[in-house]
N, C-alpha and C positions, 0 to 999 in steps of 0.2 A: 288273612286278608292283606293284600298289598297296600302299603301306605308310603307316602313320600312327603318331603318338606316343600310346601308351596308358599311362595312369597305373595303372589296375588293372581287374580284372574281378570282378564279384560273381555267383556262380552261383545264388543263391536270392534274387532281388529280389521283394518282395511289395507295394511302394509306388511302383512306377515304371511304371504302366500295368496293363492287365487281366491277371489270372492270374499265374502264377509266371513271372518274367522272368530272362533272362540279361542282366546289365547291364554295359555296357562304358563305363568312364570314360576319356575322352580328355583329353589335356593341353592347356593353354592357355586363358586367359579374359581378355577385355578389362575386365571389371568387377572391382571390389574391394569387394564387399559386406561391410559391417561385421559381418554375422552369418554369413558363409560358414564352413562347417565343413570345407571342403576347400581351404585355402589352398595346399596342396602341389600342386594342379592348375593354379595360375595361370600358371606359366611355359610358354610354347610350346616346342616341340622339346625337351621334357624327358620323363622316363619311359622306356618301352621302345619302340624302333622295331620294329613288328610288321607282318607281312603279314596279309591277310584270312584265309587258311587257319589261321594261327597264332592269330588272335583268336577264330575260331569253332570251333577244335578241341574245346574243352570243351563247347560247345553241342551239336555234332553227336554227341559221345560219349554225351550224355544226352538225345537228342532226344525220346524218349517223355515225359520229365519235363516238357517245355515245350509240349506240344501244345495246351494250353488257354491258354497264355501267349504268349511270344515273346521278342523281343530289343529292349532299349531302349539307345540310345546317349545318354550324358550327359557330364558333364565336371566342371569346365571348361566350355567352350563348344564343342559339337560342330560348329557351323557354321563354325568356323575351319578345320576339316578336312573340308569338305563333300564333296570328291572321294573321300576315303577312306570316309566314311560311305556315299556312293553305291555304292562298290564292295562294301561289306559288305552293303547292302540288296539289291543286284542278285543277289548270291549267295543270300541268304535267300529271295528271291522265286521262285527256281527250285524251292524246296521249299514254297512257299505259307505262309511263316512271317509272323506278325504283326510289323510293324516300328513302332517308336516312337522319337521324338527328344525329349529333355528339353532345352529351350533358353530363353534369355531373348530371343532375336532381336536382341540388341544390335549385331550386326555387319551387320544387314540394310541394304542400300542399293539404290536404283534407278539410281544413277549409274554403275554398273559392269556393262556388258552381259555380260561373261564370268561375273561372279558370279551374275547372274540366270539365265543359261543353265544353270549348274551347279546352282543352287538348284531350278529347275524340274525338272531331271532327277532330283534327289534327292526332291522332293516327289511325283513320279509313282510312287515306290517306297515312300512313307511312308503308313502307315495311321493314325497318330495323332501329334499334337504335344502335349506337355506344355509349356504356355507359362507361364513364370515372370514374373509381374507383381510388380515390386519395390516401386514407389511410384507413385501417380497424379500427385503434384505434382512438376513438373520440378526446382524448386530443391531440394526435400527428396530427390528421387531422386539428384541429383548429390552431395548430402552423404552419402547412404547407400551409393552404389555408385561414385562418382567419374565417372559418365557421365550424359548426358541420357537421358530416356526416350522421345524422339521416334521413334527408330528402332524401338523395341519396339512402339509404337503403330502405326507404319506397317506393321510386319511382321504384326501382328494383322489389319489390314485386308487385307493381301495374302493371308493364309491364308484369309480369308473369300471373297475373290474366286476363289481356287483350289479352294474347297469342301473344304478339308482339315479333318477333325474335330479339335477342340481341347478339351483339358481345361485349365482355368485353375488354376494353383498359386499360392498366396499365403501368405507367412509373416507372422503377426501378431506384432508387437513392442510391448510396453507403452511408451507415450510416443511411439511413432513411427508405427505403423499400427493400433494398437488403440484406435480411438474411432469412435463412430457415424457422424459426418459423413463421415469418410474411407471407411469400409466401404460406406456408401450410394453414394458416388461410384464405387467399384469396381463395385458391382452395376449401376449405370446404364451404365457403360462396357461391361460384358458384354452388356447388353441391346441395344446397337447392333450386335452381331455375331450372325449367324445360324448359325454353325457351332460354337457352344459346346455341348459334350455333358456336361460335368461340372465341378464346382468342388471343389478340395481346399484346405482351410485348415489350415495347418501351424503349430503353436505354435513360436515361437523356442526354441532350446535352445543351451546353451553347451558342447556336447560337443567343439567344436573348440579349446577353450582350450589343451589340451596340445600340439596341433599348432602353434599360434601360438608357444607357449613354446619348443618344440623348434626352430622356424625363426627364433627371435629377433625375432618381430614382436609389437608391443604389441597386446593384445586390446581392440578399440574399445568393446565393450559390456560391459565387466567388471562394471559396477554395475547392469545391467539384469536384472530378474527374469525367470524363465521362466513364461509364462502356462500355466494349467491346461488340461486337455482340455475342461473345461466352458466355459471362456472361448472356446476355439477353436470349439466347437459353437455357442455363442451368436453369435460373430462371423460364422460361416457363415450362420446364419439371417438376420442383418441384411442381409448381402450379397444373399442369395437373395430376400428380401422386396423390396428396392429393385429388383432385377432384374425380378421379376415385375410390380411396379407399373408400371415403365417399359414393359415389353413390352405390358401391357394398354393403356397410353396410345397406344403406337405402332400397335397393331392396331385401335384405335377411330377412328383418323384416316381 
């Protein structure tokens, strides 16, 4: 029986894909994003060890509630437990349930045939990827997350090759990702991909401060202000404008 480490389950998710979602948070993440609001999901093999039936019991008990939504697996980084996610999605697809993964793709590699085989098996059962783009600049990405962004970009191209629908998710942080030149660069990156279906721009928030405090971890962005919803809307428009302009140039060639 497939089992995996589960941090928590949210029964009423409205921001993790289309419709009302049953959201499964898995444990373990290789990134250490300075704005992460779930630092308690970082450690692998933590949380509760659960089977697929145990994880999905709450979903099937309320199945009519999710008919226009589905199930999203997030984390942490769900691709660290791709075999477990595959088992979950295989179960769901027997009932024609919409499946979604929220991931940064930071564990992607083309050097491990076993990983690629399992990933392809999982993607064949996946209706949507929410792809978290942290930062376009590699040096700043390392400062922000502790890791390079090259695997993330490679994963984005791989998803395009596999024709997997993608929603881009991006957090705007004053002084880090909230400036025009950067936002335009993100829009141009998106324009190079043919499988992007939506863009979500999320304002940074500091709701994770108390978790950091309880875990004895210094909060890295303690003095960073939270941007407004209006700033997030304006940032989204800048990204989409750059996206559209590059798409027009590409189509005119």
